[in-house]
N, C-alpha and C positions, 0 to 999 in steps of 0.2 A: 481273597481273589482266586478264582479258578484258573486252571491251566489254559482254558480256552480264551479267557479274557486277557491273560498275559500275552498269549500268542498274537491276538488281534492288535494289541497295543504295539508290540514289536514290529509287526508287519506295517502298521501305520507310520511309525518312525522311519523305517527303512524306505518306504515310498517317498516320504518328504525329503530324505537325504538324496535319493536318486533324482528327484525333480530339481533340487537345488544344484546338484552337480551338473545336470544337463544344461540348465540355464547358464551356469558359469562357463561351460565349454562353448556354448553358442555365442555368448558375449565376447569371449576371447577371440574366437574365430572371426567375428564381424569386425572387431577393432583392427586385427591384423590385415584384413582385406582393405579397410579404409586407409591405413597407413601406407600400404603398398601402392595405393592409387595416387599419392602425393609425393613430390620430390622431397628429399631430406634437406631442406634449406635452413633448418634451425628456427623457422618462424611459423607461427600459427597461420595456416592457409586461409582461415576465415578473417583474419585481421590484416592480411597482406594488402588486399585491395583498398582498405581504409587508409592504411599508412601511406599508400601511394598518393592519396588525395589530400594529405595534410599540408599546410603551408610550409614552404621551404625558406621563407624569409624570416622576419623576426618572430613570427608566430603569435603576435599580439594583436588582438582585435582592436581596430581603431574606431572609436565612436566619434561622431561630430562633436566639436568642442569650441571653446573660446579662443580668440587670437588667430583667426584664420587669415592667411595672406591672400593676395590677389590670385585668381585662378591661373594655373599654368597654361601657356598657350598650347592649343591643340588643333589638329586639323579636323574640323567638324563638318560632316556631310549630312544634310537633311535632318539636323537636330541630333545626330548620333555621331560620336567620335569614330574616325576611320579605324579599321582593324589594326591591331598592333601585333607584332611577332615576338616570339622568344620570351625567355624568363625575365628579361630586363624590365618589361612592362609590369610583370607580376610583382617584382621586388619594390617598385617605386609607388609611393602614395601620392595622389593629387593633393595639392596644398589648400585649395579652397574647401572650407568646411561650413557646416551650419554655425551660426553665431549665437552662442548660448545667452548673450546679453539681450538679444531682441527676438530670438526665435525659440520655439519649442519643437521637439522632434517626435514624430510618430515612426516607430520602427516596424517594418514588415519583413518577417523572416520566412524564407521558403523551405519546405521540407526537402526539395531537391533543387540543385542549381538550375537557373533559368538562363537560356541563351540571350545574349545582349540584344540581338536584332529583334527578337520577340518582345523583350522587355521595353526597349526604346519605343517601339511602335505603340505600346499600350500606355506608356507614361507621358506621351506627348500632350495629352489633355490635362495633366495635373500641373496647373500653373497658377490658379487662383481659387480661393474660397471666399465668396463674397467680394469684399474690397481688400482682402489680404493676400499677399503673394505667397505662393508655395514654391519651394525649391526642392529638387529631387537629387539625392546622392545615393550611392550604392556601394556595396562591398562585394568583391569578387569571391569566387569559391576558394581562392588561395589566400584570402584575407587582406587584399589590397583595397584601400579607400579610393573611390572614384567620384569626381565632381560632375561627371557626365558619363552616361552609359555608352559603352563601346561595342562595336561588332567584334566577333572573334573572341569574346570573353564570356564566361558563365558567372552568374551572380547568385550569391547566397542570401542577400538581403537588400532592402531599399530603405533609405531614411527620407522621410518627407518633412522638410523644415517649414514650419508655419510661422509667419510674421505675427508678433504679438500686438503691435500697435503701429499706426501711421497717422497721417493727418485726417483720415476718416474716423479716427477714434480707436479705442482699444478693441482687441479681438472679441467679438460677441459670441454668445452661446451658439447662435445659429451658424456663424462662420466656422467655429470649432467643430460643430456637428457635421458640417459639410466636408471639412478636411478629413475627419474620421471616416465618413462614408466613402470618400474617394479612396482612402487607404484600404478599407475593407473590401471594396470592389477589386482592387489590385490583388489583395491576398486571396480572395475567392478565385480569381482567374488563374493564379499560378500556385494554388494549393499552399497557402502560407498562413501565418498567424500575425496578429497585430498587437503591439504593445505601445501604450501611451500614458502620459501622466494623468493624474486625477483631474477631472474637468474643472472643479472649483479652484484647484491649485493653479491651473493654467490661466483661468480668468482673473484670479487675484494678481498674478504676475503681469498680465496684460494691463490691468487697471493701474498698477504702480508705475509701469513704464510710461503709460499715457500721461499720467500726472507729471512725471519728470519732464517729458517732452513739451507738454503744454506750458510749463513754467519757463522753458528755454526758447520757445519758438518765437521768431520775430522776422518781419520783413520791413525794409525801409524803402520808401518810394519818393520819386520826384515826378512832377507832371509838366509836360510841355503844352502850353496853351497858345493856339494860333493868334497872332497879333492883328494882322491885316486881312488875311484870307485863309480859307480852309484849304487843306491839302488833298491831293489825289493819292491813291496807294502808290502810284509810280513815283511821285515826289518823295514820299516817305522812304521807299525802298532805295532810291538813288542816294538820298542824303545819308541814310543809315549805312550803306556800303562805304561811302566816303568817310564816315566816322569810325569805321572799323568793325561794324557788326557782321556776323556770319549769316548763313542762310536760315530761312524760317524753320523753326522747330516747335511743334505743338502750338502753332499760331503766333509765336513770338520770335523776335530776333535776338539770339544770344551774343553777348560780347565776350569773346574768349581770349584768355591771356596766352603768353608764349608757351606755357606748360600744357595748354589744351583744356584748362579749367574754365568753366563758365563763371564770370564775375557778377554779371547782372544781365537783365534782359529788357528789351524794348517791345512794346505792343500798344494796341489801341486801348484807350481808357474805358471804352464801352464793352470790352471783353471779346469783341468780334475778332476772329483770326485775321491777321494781315494778309493771309493767302486766300481768303474766301471772298465771295462776292457780297460784301456788306454794303452799307451806305456808300454812295458815290464819292463823298468827300469826308475828310477827317478833321475834327477841330481840336482834339486833344490826344496826346500820347503819354504813356506812363513808362517810366524806368523803374525797375524793381530789383533791389538787392535782397536776395533770399539768404538771410544770415547763416542758418545752419547748413545750407547746401553749397555755399561758396567757401573755398578755402580762406582761412583767416589771413587778413592783411592789415597792416597798421594804418593804411590810408584807403581802406575799402570804399568808404563813402565819398571821400575827396576825389577818388578816381572816377566814380560814377558821376559826380557833380561836374567834373571837368569835361567829360564826354557829353553830358547833357547841355552844357553851355555852348560847346562847339556845334552840336546838332541844332540848338535853338538859333544860332547865327545863320545856319544854312537854310532853315525853314522859316525864319522871321517869327520866332516864338518867344514866349516868356517862360522862365523856369520857376515853378512854384513848389512849395513843400506840401506835406500831407494835409495841412490846414488851409491850403489855397493862398498862402502868402508868398511873395517873391523870396527866393532863397537869398538870405543875407550873406554878404562877404564874411568869411571867417567862421561861418556856422559849421563848416566841414570838420574842423578840429575838435569841436565839442562833441559832435556826433560820433566821430571815430574813437574818441576816448571811451564813450559808452559802449561802443561795439567791442573794443578790446576787452572790457570787463566781461561782456557776454561770451566772447570767444573762450576766455579762461574758464568760465563756468561750464560751458559745453565740454571742454576737454576734461575737466575734473569729473564730470558725470559719465565719462566714457563715450561721449558723442562728439568727438572732434569735428569741427566745422569742415565740410567738404569730404569727409571720410566716407567709405563705402557704407558703414553702419548708419551714419547720419543721413545719407541719401535714401536709405531704406525707410527709416522711421519718420523722416520728414518728407516723405513722398506722397 
């Protein structure tokens, strides 16, 4: 190798060293300027803002689950809970949750927290998919579970609980698709993502629940048949009030016990609402004991039969059973015995008669 080549190599190495040294000096100078621009708090300034937004409560995300209690009382204005102040509301979780036994949950997570007033206005229409009810729950940015969206809070996610079955049948593919579509529209509106169970798995659960409910569903009825004259609506309403029935609800008159539970209902046998302008006179009335929807009682049928006989006396009517035969004395005991067995089966299946869950799936 000649002296010229050696010299050129040496100059090249020296140039590389100079460039590396200059880069090191510039990097050190930039780091010092950045550090001087932040206070020496002992924390990474880029993480400080994130830490401030983390939950200060138990720090555990609450997913909707089984065993929900009744919803805590809240001051709700226009479908949205009134604003709440302070950290106390953040620390407390609402008790009402999605029911894992009869509902499936679609989770909508937002990239950024969404103000409650905006979210409440948009979710007002999320109530049904076909003939299945939808319930909306939410999780605040601080990790608190909410059964109703409140003003003054920001929300990280929404859970849409979809009923799997009711008396219209199991959740259908079309109803499930509608629930998913509504959830995706919500996600698109507030820049979020949607998570849901596999469609076939959801439909299988719905069919199984529907089969259980169908095997346990029962209604027991009695009919009042006019003996001498047909009745006017006024005659029926007056006699019903005297017999202890409450005001018309869904076209029928409920008989309510001291705890506020509906035991059975009275209505026209032709299905026309007692409050509507139907035929001028009425020849038959039906009393119906909706077994899964009324709280269990050892004399449930006997109680209805007693009220029916009293009403028949007022209206000059005959009480007959589902087969059109006059109700025999002593029949109440045999029927109540059968009902007690059905009440036990309902409870064993997790569908206690008169419970919130039973009211959902037998609705």
